[in-house]
C-alpha positions as CSV (number, residue, x, y, z in Angstrom):
1,M,26.4,11.2,26.0
2,V,26.6,13.0,22.7
3,H,26.6,16.8,22.8
4,T,28.4,18.1,19.7
5,V,27.8,16.7,16.2
6,A,29.6,17.4,12.9
7,V,27.2,17.3,9.9
8,I,29.0,17.0,6.5
9,G,27.0,18.6,3.7
10,A,24.2,21.2,3.7
11,G,22.0,19.6,1.2
12,P,18.5,18.4,2.0
13,S,19.8,15.5,4.2
14,G,22.3,17.9,6.0
15,L,19.6,20.5,6.7
16,T,17.2,18.0,8.3
17,S,20.1,16.5,10.3
18,I,21.0,19.9,11.8
19,K,17.4,20.4,12.8
20,A,17.1,16.8,14.3
21,C,20.2,17.5,16.4
22,L,18.8,20.8,17.6
23,D,15.4,19.2,18.4
24,E,17.2,16.7,20.7
25,G,19.3,19.4,22.4
26,M,22.6,18.8,20.7
27,V,24.9,21.3,19.2
28,P,25.5,20.7,15.4
29,T,28.1,22.2,13.2
30,C,27.6,21.7,9.5
31,F,30.5,21.9,7.0
32,E,29.6,22.8,3.4
33,S,32.2,23.0,0.7
34,S,30.3,25.3,-1.5
35,D,29.1,28.8,-0.9
36,D,25.4,27.9,-0.6
37,M,23.1,25.2,0.7
38,G,21.0,22.8,-1.3
39,G,23.5,20.2,-2.4
40,L,22.3,18.6,-5.6
41,W,19.6,21.3,-6.1
42,K,22.1,24.2,-6.3
43,F,22.5,24.6,-10.1
44,K,25.8,25.8,-11.4
45,E,26.7,26.4,-15.1
46,V,29.9,24.5,-14.7
47,S,30.0,21.2,-12.8
48,E,32.4,21.2,-9.9
49,P,34.6,18.1,-9.2
50,N,33.3,15.7,-6.5
51,R,30.0,17.5,-6.3
52,A,26.5,16.6,-7.6
53,S,25.4,18.4,-10.7
54,I,22.1,19.0,-12.4
55,Y,20.9,20.4,-15.7
56,R,19.2,23.7,-16.3
57,S,15.7,22.4,-17.1
58,L,15.6,19.8,-14.3
59,T,12.2,19.4,-12.7
60,I,11.7,17.0,-9.8
61,N,9.7,13.9,-10.5
62,I,8.2,13.7,-7.0
63,W,4.9,15.4,-6.1
64,K,5.6,18.3,-3.7
65,E,3.4,16.9,-1.0
66,M,5.4,13.7,-1.0
67,M,8.8,15.4,-0.9
68,C,8.5,18.1,1.7
69,Y,9.6,17.9,5.3
70,S,7.1,16.6,7.9
71,D,6.6,19.9,9.7
72,F,7.1,22.4,6.9
73,P,4.7,22.1,4.0
74,I,5.7,23.5,0.6
75,P,3.8,26.7,-0.2
76,A,0.4,26.1,-1.7
77,D,1.1,28.2,-4.8
78,Y,4.2,26.2,-5.7
79,P,3.8,23.8,-8.7
80,N,3.1,20.2,-7.9
81,Y,6.3,19.2,-9.7
82,M,8.9,21.8,-9.0
83,H,11.8,23.2,-11.0
84,H,15.1,23.0,-9.2
85,S,15.1,26.7,-8.5
86,K,11.8,26.4,-6.6
87,I,13.2,23.4,-4.6
88,L,16.2,25.5,-3.6
89,K,13.9,28.3,-2.5
90,Y,12.0,25.9,-0.3
91,F,15.2,24.6,1.4
92,R,16.2,28.2,2.1
93,M,12.8,28.9,3.6
94,Y,13.2,25.8,5.7
95,A,16.6,26.8,6.9
96,E,15.6,30.3,7.8
97,H,12.4,29.2,9.5
98,F,14.2,26.8,11.8
99,K,17.3,29.1,12.2
100,L,19.7,26.5,10.7
101,L,22.0,28.9,8.8
102,Q,23.9,29.9,11.9
103,H,25.1,26.3,12.3
104,I,26.6,26.1,8.8
105,R,30.2,26.9,7.9
106,F,30.2,27.5,4.1
107,Q,33.2,27.1,1.8
108,T,34.6,24.6,4.3
109,S,35.4,21.1,3.1
110,V,36.0,18.0,5.2
111,K,39.3,16.4,4.5
112,R,39.5,13.6,7.1
113,V,37.3,12.0,9.7
114,R,39.2,9.8,12.2
115,Q,38.5,8.1,15.5
116,R,40.2,9.8,18.4
117,P,42.9,7.9,20.2
118,D,40.5,7.5,23.2
119,F,37.6,6.4,20.9
120,S,37.1,3.2,22.9
121,R,36.3,5.3,26.0
122,T,34.7,8.5,24.4
123,G,33.4,7.5,21.0
124,Q,34.7,10.9,19.7
125,W,35.9,11.8,16.3
126,E,38.6,14.2,14.9
127,V,37.4,16.1,11.9
128,V,39.9,17.9,9.8
129,T,38.5,20.7,7.6
130,E,39.9,23.1,5.0
131,N,38.6,26.6,4.3
132,K,38.6,28.5,1.0
133,D,42.1,29.8,1.7
134,G,43.5,26.3,2.1
135,Q,43.9,26.5,5.8
136,E,43.3,23.3,7.8
137,E,41.6,23.2,11.1
138,R,41.1,20.3,13.5
139,H,37.9,19.8,15.5
140,V,36.7,17.2,18.0
141,F,33.1,16.0,17.9
142,D,31.1,13.5,19.9
143,A,29.4,12.2,16.7
144,V,29.5,12.7,13.0
145,I,26.6,12.6,10.4
146,C,27.7,12.2,6.8
147,C,25.3,13.8,4.3
148,S,27.5,14.1,1.3
149,G,25.1,12.2,-1.1
150,H,25.7,9.6,-3.8
151,F,25.6,11.6,-7.1
152,N,29.1,13.1,-6.7
153,Y,31.3,10.6,-8.7
154,P,30.2,9.9,-12.3
155,N,30.6,6.3,-13.5
156,L,32.1,6.5,-17.0
157,P,32.8,2.9,-18.0
158,L,34.8,3.6,-21.2
159,K,36.4,0.2,-21.0
160,D,33.0,-1.4,-21.7
161,F,32.8,0.4,-25.1
162,P,35.6,-0.8,-27.3
163,G,36.8,1.8,-29.8
164,I,35.9,4.8,-27.8
165,E,39.4,6.2,-28.3
166,T,38.6,6.3,-32.1
167,F,35.4,8.3,-31.7
168,E,35.6,11.5,-33.7
169,G,32.9,13.4,-31.9
170,K,32.4,14.6,-28.4
171,Y,31.5,12.4,-25.5
172,F,30.8,13.1,-21.8
173,H,28.8,11.9,-18.7
174,S,25.3,13.2,-18.0
175,W,26.9,14.8,-14.9
176,D,28.4,17.4,-17.3
177,Y,25.1,18.0,-19.2
178,K,23.6,21.5,-18.7
179,G,21.4,21.9,-21.7
180,P,20.9,20.9,-25.4
181,E,22.7,23.9,-26.9
182,D,25.5,21.8,-28.3
183,M,23.1,19.3,-29.8
184,Y,21.6,21.5,-32.5
185,G,21.5,19.7,-35.8
186,K,23.6,16.8,-34.4
187,R,23.3,13.1,-34.3
188,V,23.3,12.1,-30.7
189,V,23.5,8.7,-28.9
190,V,22.4,8.6,-25.2
191,I,23.6,5.5,-23.3
192,G,21.4,4.6,-20.4
193,I,17.6,4.8,-19.8
194,G,17.4,6.0,-16.2
195,N,15.7,9.3,-15.4
196,S,18.6,11.4,-16.5
197,G,19.1,9.5,-19.8
198,G,15.3,9.8,-20.6
199,D,15.3,13.5,-19.8
200,I,18.4,14.2,-21.9
201,A,17.1,12.2,-24.8
202,V,13.8,14.0,-24.8
203,E,15.3,17.5,-24.4
204,G,18.0,16.8,-27.0
205,S,15.5,15.5,-29.5
206,R,13.9,18.9,-29.8
207,V,17.0,20.4,-31.4
208,A,19.1,17.5,-32.6
209,E,18.9,15.9,-36.1
210,Q,18.3,12.6,-34.4
211,V,18.6,11.1,-31.0
212,Y,19.3,7.4,-30.3
213,L,18.6,6.0,-26.8
214,S,20.7,2.9,-26.1
215,T,19.6,0.6,-23.3
216,R,21.1,-2.6,-22.1
217,S,18.0,-3.9,-20.2
218,G,15.1,-1.6,-21.0
219,A,12.8,0.0,-18.4
220,W,9.2,0.4,-17.3
221,V,8.2,4.0,-17.9
222,I,5.4,5.7,-15.9
223,R,3.8,9.1,-16.2
224,Q,3.8,11.9,-13.6
225,V,0.3,12.9,-14.8
226,S,-1.8,10.0,-13.8
227,D,-5.6,9.2,-13.9
228,N,-7.8,12.3,-13.8
229,G,-4.7,14.5,-14.2
230,L,-3.6,13.8,-10.7
231,P,0.1,13.4,-9.6
232,V,0.9,9.7,-9.8
233,D,2.4,9.8,-6.2
234,R,-1.1,10.6,-4.9
235,F,-1.9,6.9,-5.2
236,N,0.9,5.8,-2.9
237,T,-1.5,5.1,0.0
238,R,-1.5,2.8,3.0
239,F,-4.3,0.8,1.4
240,F,-2.2,0.3,-1.7
241,H,0.8,-0.7,0.5
242,I,-1.4,-3.3,2.4
243,M,-2.5,-4.8,-1.0
244,L,1.2,-5.1,-2.0
245,K,1.7,-7.3,1.1
246,L,-1.5,-9.4,0.8
247,L,-1.6,-10.1,-2.9
248,P,0.8,-12.4,-4.8
249,M,3.7,-10.4,-6.4
250,S,3.2,-12.2,-9.7
251,F,-0.3,-10.9,-9.8
252,L,0.8,-7.3,-8.8
253,N,3.5,-7.3,-11.5
254,W,0.9,-8.5,-14.1
255,L,-1.5,-5.8,-13.0
256,G,1.1,-3.0,-13.0
257,E,2.5,-4.0,-16.4
258,K,-1.0,-4.3,-17.9
259,K,-1.8,-0.8,-16.7
260,L,1.4,0.6,-18.2
261,N,1.0,-1.3,-21.5
262,S,-2.6,0.0,-21.8
263,M,-1.1,3.5,-22.2
264,Y,1.7,2.4,-24.6
265,D,2.9,-1.1,-25.3
266,H,6.4,-1.3,-24.0
267,A,7.4,-4.1,-26.3
268,M,6.2,-2.2,-29.3
269,Y,8.1,0.9,-28.2
270,G,11.3,-1.1,-27.6
271,L,11.2,-0.3,-23.9
272,K,10.2,-3.6,-22.3
273,P,12.8,-4.5,-19.8
274,K,14.0,-7.9,-18.7
275,H,12.8,-7.4,-15.1
276,R,9.2,-7.3,-13.7
277,F,7.6,-4.0,-12.8
278,F,8.1,-4.1,-9.0
279,S,11.7,-5.4,-9.3
280,Q,13.2,-2.0,-10.0
281,I,12.2,1.6,-9.6
282,P,10.6,2.7,-12.9
283,V,11.7,5.6,-15.1
284,I,9.4,8.6,-14.8
285,N,8.9,10.4,-18.1
286,D,5.7,11.8,-19.6
287,D,7.4,12.9,-22.9
288,L,9.5,9.9,-23.9
289,P,6.7,7.7,-25.4
290,F,5.6,10.6,-27.7
291,K,9.2,11.3,-28.8
292,I,9.5,7.6,-29.7
293,L,6.2,7.6,-31.5
294,S,7.2,10.7,-33.5
295,G,10.6,9.2,-34.4
296,A,12.5,12.0,-32.6
297,V,14.0,9.4,-30.3
298,I,14.9,5.9,-31.6
299,V,15.4,3.2,-29.0
300,K,18.4,0.9,-29.6
301,P,20.0,-2.1,-27.7
302,N,23.3,-1.9,-25.9
303,L,26.1,-0.2,-27.7
304,R,28.7,-2.8,-28.5
305,E,31.5,-1.0,-30.4
306,I,32.6,2.4,-31.7
307,R,34.4,2.8,-35.1
308,G,35.3,6.4,-35.6
309,S,31.9,8.2,-36.1
310,T,30.0,4.9,-36.4
311,V,28.5,3.1,-33.5
312,V,27.6,-0.6,-33.6
313,F,24.8,-2.1,-31.4
314,D,24.4,-5.6,-30.0
315,D,21.9,-6.5,-32.7
316,G,24.4,-5.7,-35.4
317,S,22.7,-2.5,-36.5
318,T,24.8,0.6,-36.9
319,V,24.4,4.4,-36.9
320,E,26.8,6.5,-38.9
321,N,28.0,10.1,-38.6
322,V,27.4,10.3,-34.8
323,D,28.5,13.6,-33.4
324,M,27.9,13.1,-29.7
325,I,27.6,10.4,-27.1
326,V,26.2,11.1,-23.7
327,F,26.9,8.5,-21.0
328,A,23.9,8.4,-18.6
329,T,25.6,5.5,-16.8
330,G,25.0,6.3,-13.2
331,Y,27.3,7.1,-10.3
332,N,29.9,5.5,-8.0
333,Y,29.6,6.1,-4.3
334,D,32.4,7.0,-2.0
335,F,33.2,8.7,1.3
336,P,36.8,9.7,0.8
337,Y,37.1,11.4,4.1
338,L,36.4,8.2,6.0
339,T,38.8,5.3,6.7
340,N,38.1,1.9,5.3
341,N,37.5,0.4,8.7
342,A,34.7,2.9,9.4
343,I,32.6,1.4,6.6
344,Y,31.2,-2.1,6.7
345,K,30.6,-3.7,3.2
346,S,27.7,-6.1,2.6
347,G,27.4,-7.4,-1.0
348,H,27.4,-4.5,-3.4
349,R,26.4,-2.0,-0.8
350,V,27.7,-0.1,2.2
351,G,26.3,-2.2,5.1
352,L,24.4,0.1,7.4
353,Y,22.0,-0.9,10.2
354,K,18.6,0.6,9.4
355,L,20.5,2.0,6.4
356,V,22.1,4.6,8.8
357,L,24.7,3.2,11.2
358,P,27.8,1.2,10.4
359,P,27.3,-1.9,12.6
360,N,30.9,-2.7,13.3
361,L,31.9,0.4,15.4
362,E,32.6,0.1,19.1
363,H,30.4,3.2,19.7
364,P,27.5,4.1,17.4
365,T,28.6,7.7,16.9
366,L,29.0,7.7,13.1
367,A,25.9,7.9,10.8
368,I,25.2,8.2,7.1
369,V,22.0,10.0,6.3
370,G,20.3,10.2,2.9
371,F,22.2,7.4,1.3
372,I,19.1,5.5,0.1
373,H,17.2,4.6,-3.0
374,S,13.5,3.9,-3.0
375,D,10.2,4.6,-4.7
376,G,9.8,7.8,-2.7
377,A,11.5,11.1,-2.2
378,I,14.8,11.2,-0.3
379,M,13.8,14.3,1.8
380,P,11.3,12.7,4.1
381,Q,13.3,9.5,4.4
382,A,16.5,11.5,5.3
383,E,14.4,13.4,7.8
384,M,13.2,10.2,9.4
385,Q,16.8,8.8,9.5
386,A,18.0,12.0,11.1
387,R,15.3,11.9,13.7
388,W,16.1,8.3,14.5
389,V,19.8,8.7,14.7
390,A,19.5,11.8,16.8
391,R,17.6,9.8,19.4
392,V,20.3,7.1,19.2
393,F,23.0,9.7,19.9
394,K,21.0,11.0,22.9
395,G,20.6,7.5,24.4
396,H,16.8,7.4,23.9
397,K,17.1,4.4,21.6
398,K,19.0,1.4,22.7
399,L,20.7,-0.6,19.9
400,P,21.2,-4.3,19.7
401,S,24.8,-5.8,19.9
402,N,27.2,-5.3,17.0
403,Q,26.8,-9.0,16.1
404,A,23.0,-8.6,16.0
405,M,23.3,-5.5,13.9
406,I,25.6,-7.2,11.4
407,K,23.2,-10.1,11.2
408,A,20.4,-7.7,10.5
409,V,22.4,-5.9,7.8
410,E,23.2,-9.2,6.0
411,K,19.6,-10.2,6.2
412,D,18.6,-6.9,4.6
413,T,21.1,-7.4,1.9
414,K,19.7,-10.8,1.0
415,A,16.2,-9.4,1.0
416,I,17.1,-6.6,-1.3
417,E,18.9,-8.9,-3.7
418,K,15.9,-11.3,-3.7
419,N,13.2,-8.7,-4.3
420,Y,15.0,-6.1,-6.5
421,V,17.4,-5.9,-9.4
422,V,20.5,-4.5,-7.8
423,S,24.1,-3.8,-9.0
424,K,27.3,-2.0,-7.9
425,L,25.7,1.3,-9.0
426,T,22.3,0.7,-7.5
427,P,23.0,-1.4,-4.4
428,I,20.2,-0.2,-2.2
429,Q,16.5,-0.2,-2.9
430,V,13.7,-0.2,-0.3
431,D,9.9,0.2,-0.1
432,F,9.2,3.8,0.9
433,V,6.3,3.2,3.3
434,E,7.7,0.1,4.8
435,Y,11.0,1.8,5.5
436,M,9.4,5.0,6.9
437,D,7.2,2.9,9.2
438,S,10.1,0.9,10.4
439,L,12.0,3.9,11.6
440,A,8.9,5.6,12.8
441,K,8.0,2.6,15.0
442,D,11.5,2.8,16.6
443,I,11.1,6.5,17.3
444,G,7.5,6.1,18.5
445,V,5.9,8.2,15.8
446,Q,4.2,5.6,13.6
447,P,0.5,6.6,13.3
448,S,-1.8,4.1,15.0
449,L,-4.6,3.3,12.6
450,L,-6.7,1.6,15.2
451,W,-6.4,4.6,17.6
452,L,-7.2,7.0,14.8
453,F,-10.2,4.9,13.7
454,L,-11.6,5.0,17.3
455,T,-10.8,8.6,18.2
456,D,-10.7,10.6,14.9
457,F,-12.3,8.8,12.0
458,P,-12.0,11.7,9.5
459,L,-8.3,11.7,10.1
460,F,-8.1,7.9,9.9
461,W,-9.9,8.1,6.5
462,R,-7.2,10.4,5.2
463,V,-4.3,8.6,6.6
464,F,-5.5,5.2,5.4
465,W,-6.9,6.1,1.9
466,G,-4.8,9.2,1.3
467,P,-1.1,9.5,0.2
468,V,1.5,8.6,2.8
469,T,2.8,12.1,3.3
470,A,5.4,12.8,5.9
471,Y,2.9,14.8,8.0
472,Q,1.6,11.5,9.3
473,Y,4.8,11.0,11.3
474,R,4.2,14.2,13.3
475,L,0.7,13.3,14.6
476,M,1.9,11.6,17.8
477,G,5.0,10.8,19.8
478,P,8.4,12.6,20.1
479,G,8.5,15.7,17.8
480,K,4.7,15.9,17.5
481,W,3.6,18.9,15.5
482,N,0.3,20.5,16.2
483,G,-0.1,21.5,12.6
484,A,0.2,17.9,11.3
485,R,-3.5,17.2,11.3
486,R,-4.4,20.3,9.4
487,A,-1.5,19.7,6.9
488,I,-3.1,16.3,6.1
489,F,-6.6,17.8,5.7
490,T,-5.3,20.5,3.4
491,Q,-2.8,18.6,1.3
492,F,-5.2,18.4,-1.7
493,D,-5.9,22.1,-1.4
494,R,-2.2,22.7,-1.9
495,M,-2.3,20.3,-4.9
496,F,-5.2,22.2,-6.6
497,Q,-4.0,25.7,-5.6
498,P,-1.3,26.2,-8.4
499,L,-3.8,24.9,-11.0
500,K,-6.3,27.7,-10.2
501,T,-5.0,30.0,-12.8
502,R,-8.2,30.4,-14.7
503,Q,-11.2,30.8,-12.4
504,L,-14.4,29.2,-13.4
505,D,-17.9,29.8,-12.0
506,A,-18.4,26.3,-10.5
507,Q,-22.0,27.0,-9.4
508,Q,-23.0,28.2,-12.9
509,S,-21.3,25.3,-14.5
510,S,-23.1,22.9,-12.2
511,T,-26.4,24.6,-12.8
512,I,-26.0,24.4,-16.5
513,R,-25.1,20.8,-16.4
514,R,-28.2,20.0,-14.3
515,L,-30.5,22.0,-16.7
516,I,-29.0,20.1,-19.7
517,K,-29.5,16.7,-18.0
518,L,-33.1,17.7,-17.1
519,S,-33.8,18.9,-20.6
520,L,-32.5,15.7,-22.1
521,T,-34.5,13.6,-19.6
522,I,-37.7,15.5,-20.4
523,T,-37.0,15.3,-24.2
524,A,-36.3,11.6,-24.0
525,G,-39.3,10.9,-21.8
526,G,-41.6,12.9,-24.0
527,A,-40.3,11.2,-27.1
528,A,-40.9,7.8,-25.5
529,V,-44.5,8.7,-24.5
530,Y,-45.2,10.0,-27.9
531,Y,-43.8,6.9,-29.6
532,I,-45.8,4.5,-27.4
533,H,-49.0,6.6,-27.8
534,V,-48.6,6.5,-31.6
535,R,-47.9,2.8,-31.8
536,N,-50.5,1.8,-29.2
537,P,-53.0,4.5,-28.2
538,T,-54.6,2.5,-25.4
539,T,-51.4,1.6,-23.4
540,I,-50.9,4.9,-21.5
541,P,-54.7,5.3,-20.5
542,T,-54.7,1.7,-19.3
543,L,-51.5,2.3,-17.1
544,L,-52.9,5.5,-15.7
545,S,-56.2,3.8,-14.8
546,K,-54.4,1.1,-12.9
547,L,-52.6,3.9,-10.9
548,H,-56.1,5.3,-10.0
549,I,-55.4,8.5,-11.8
550,Q,-58.4,10.0,-13.5
551,T,-57.9,11.1,-17.1
552,I,-60.1,13.4,-19.1
């Protein structure tokens, strides 16, 4: 039986893993190499080796109601899309509310995680840590949860760009980007059209002489501000998810692409990718289309060669006098503190049962939480993973045999490769709702639509037609939260709250609209009666006489 758990990393995945262990009565100890929590969301002016890094202006592209933990809503007055400083404040509030800080050892890095000599009998692990003074310490834990993330090791494929050694300007990975200060008056090439590449191209174009955005395969670009000014995530509903399963994917791709092209033609803007809309997670950027339309950003094909300060693209076109190249070329993933035999490889990806557990270990006492890529926020998914694996550790969830788990992993790998465009850098992609429901079903917390329909129709209506927020997984079963129903009913109140910065008299506005409509109706009606009377004076008296209304 698992009692003590080592949690590696105090980012969003680590924090929720600590809480999940506490909820199941275990004793977690979290090792965090930096001096603060937050992981990726802790901004630092200088990037630190082997740690995730963000830029000064970064704002999350997930609606706050879809990214928060299931039993701790983000404050109503926080923006719908939050700056990284607000996100870090939220994590601190979460940690303080659930008393997680006392379980975190800051400025302590994990050097090695090894199976104990008696692992076959105990399933225990030896964890070697190093403090800020360089002193090593050995610990023994019943289980280990790795939450070190997958944005720590920049992928800088210089060998793919012949002539880079001749480049006369400055080049660096987006991991090192903090702001556009060094781009003033410069000619900049950004390689890669992911979310970081798009953000850097847009921000740089405000101060640079010219920005060129080079892409190998293109991308579908969606807006955060969707129809009626609502967050685009608001439309990620169970009804929409059911339609995805019922309708042909070719039709859904056509419909999604038609919708995007109605806002801006991706082919005309040079953005149209080789893949279909639902085959890869789209880029989220409201500003990029305008920057392309205004000429501040020029989209180019893949960069083929570099000749001093001149770059050559696949179509033969060139750009001269380039001052800077930014490689937004993704990240490699690694768990340097683990041995090779602790990780099972499947295709391009780390093979994990339920995307959490290595399927090849004699005892399921090692987990990886938050190592996932989907169309939803990582926070609620990491939380669900942590809740699931905590119950596995406690023996509440019985796992299939190693052989069956390996078979399931290989099946998942084939399904991912069939349905999505994957690569060495993006080996994992899942459907947010489908994955959340899969884990929730195992835990016993998947909302029962039929039960809600029969017993609480107003709640059913919001669960089925509303956004699939994490609160839904606290309505019933283990870890039930009494505030879940209210959180669902008030999620749109929290959406509107930060927008109420200029109060309007809604009643007066409504009354005025009704008066205007009434005036227009009377005017139009009067004009119609007058027109008929002038053209045919006997028509109106005849109609009135048929209605038995006396006229004078």
